[in-house]
C-alpha positions, 0 to 999 in steps of 0.5 A, a space after each residue: 176252779 171249776 172249768 169255764 164251758 164255751 157256750 153253745 150256738 144254735 145254727 139254723 138249718 135250711 130245709 133244701 127244695 127238691 134236688 134239681 140237676 144245677 150248675 153247682 154238681 160241678 163244684 169239687 168236694 174242696 169246697 164243701 162250706 161254698 157247696 152248703 152255702 150256695 144251697 142256702 143263698 140259691 139264686 143270690 149268688 148263682 145270679 152273679 156273673 164272673 164271680 170264681 169258686 174260689 172267690 166264693 169260698 173266700 166269701 163264704 170264709 168271711 161271712 163265718 169269720 164274720 158271724 163267730 165275731 159277733 157271737 163273741 162279742 155277744 158273749 161278752 157284753 153278757 158276759 160283763 152285763 151279769 158280773 156279781 157287784 158290790 161282792 162283801 162281807 157282813 158279819 155280826 159276832 164272828 155270823 160271817 156272810 158274803 153277799 154280793 149284788 145280780 149284775 145290770 143285765 136283765 139276764 141276771 134275775 135268771 143267773 145261778 152263782 158260785 162261791 169261793 174262798 181262800 185265806 190271803 197269803 194262799 194261792 187255791 181256791 176252794 169251793 163253797 158246796 152249799 153255794 154252788 151253782 145257787 140262785 141266792 145273793 148271798 153264802 153262809 162262811 162262818 165255818 170257813 172264816 172260824 180261824 178269826 185272826 185270820 185274814 180272808 178273800 170271799 169271790 163269785 161269779 155268775 152264768 147264765 145260758 150257759 155264759 159264765 161271768 168273770 169272779 168278783 172279788 170282796 175286798 179282805 176281811 179280818 172277823 176279829 177287826 171288821 165284826 159287828 158285836 151285837 149288844 148283850 141280853 138285859 134282865 132287870 129285877 126291882 124293888 122299892 127304890 132300886 132296880 138290879 141289871 142282869 147282863 149277858 155278852 153276846 155269843 159266837 157261833 162257835 162251840 166247845 168240845 162239850 157245845 155250848 156257844 162260846 161268848 164273846 168275852 172270851 175274843 175281846 175285853 167288853 165293857 158293859 155301858 148301861 143306860 136307863 130312861 124315865 118315862 116321866 120325863 121323856 122317853 127317848 132320853 138316856 143316862 149313862 149310870 154304868 160303865 164296867 165288866 160286871 155283869 150284875 149292875 145296881 141302879 139305887 135312888 130311884 123314886 116309886 111311881 115311875 116307870 124305868 126302862 133301861 138299855 145297854 151296849 157292849 164296847 170294844 175300847 181296843 177297837 173303840 166301837 159300840 154295839 147297838 142298844 139292847 131291846 128295852 127292859 120297863 119296870 114300874 116302881 111301886 
């Protein structure tokens, strides 16, 4: 975990006028702060009758404590106002990305962010080097969450003007349960009264040893849902004509001279989850 550097503060310096002999020459070296502050506050303090040197030292210390308290409170408010909001994982076909929103303060617009992750149950957080001191509001953790059955956490902190926010934590994220599965790739070939639909499962970002990406059918028992649209009747009305595991589906008994479109979805029975529709593939039966 990165250390949180304490913010540095700039103190206004006082340009001292040409030195003249004054009563302050008698101030002992045991009160250096009082001496310095007397020069900066000048006549206002020296004109006060009856004030003792020890009281003046006490007053200087109280002023120092008051300034320090104000600065600490201002920093605490900035820490809270730049803290990242709504930290959550977004996932499609195991492309797992941590997203967040900037804090509410104006300073948050110029903030930089630091991302860490860990497996649930581990005590040590790991830095994501590519997302360390970045201005993006997202971080790709696909490689760091490659064991799709494991639950993970992500967290983000912000920094602005040397001030660091607290960490903002995501909810527990298990890729296998929470990723959204994309639609299949669809290709159509028509004949006289039929359309042959060829389906290909979406693919994960992970690769086999030979380099090819692993299809989502390796992780789930996927079904394909195929829909046909008769553009002569209603371009928005989809009719389910097939549900199953076949990668090649033939739709028969169609009318010549009619334009048809085909769309498809993937469906995971164990999670009762469907993908979005694929893009339309259209053809005219001649």
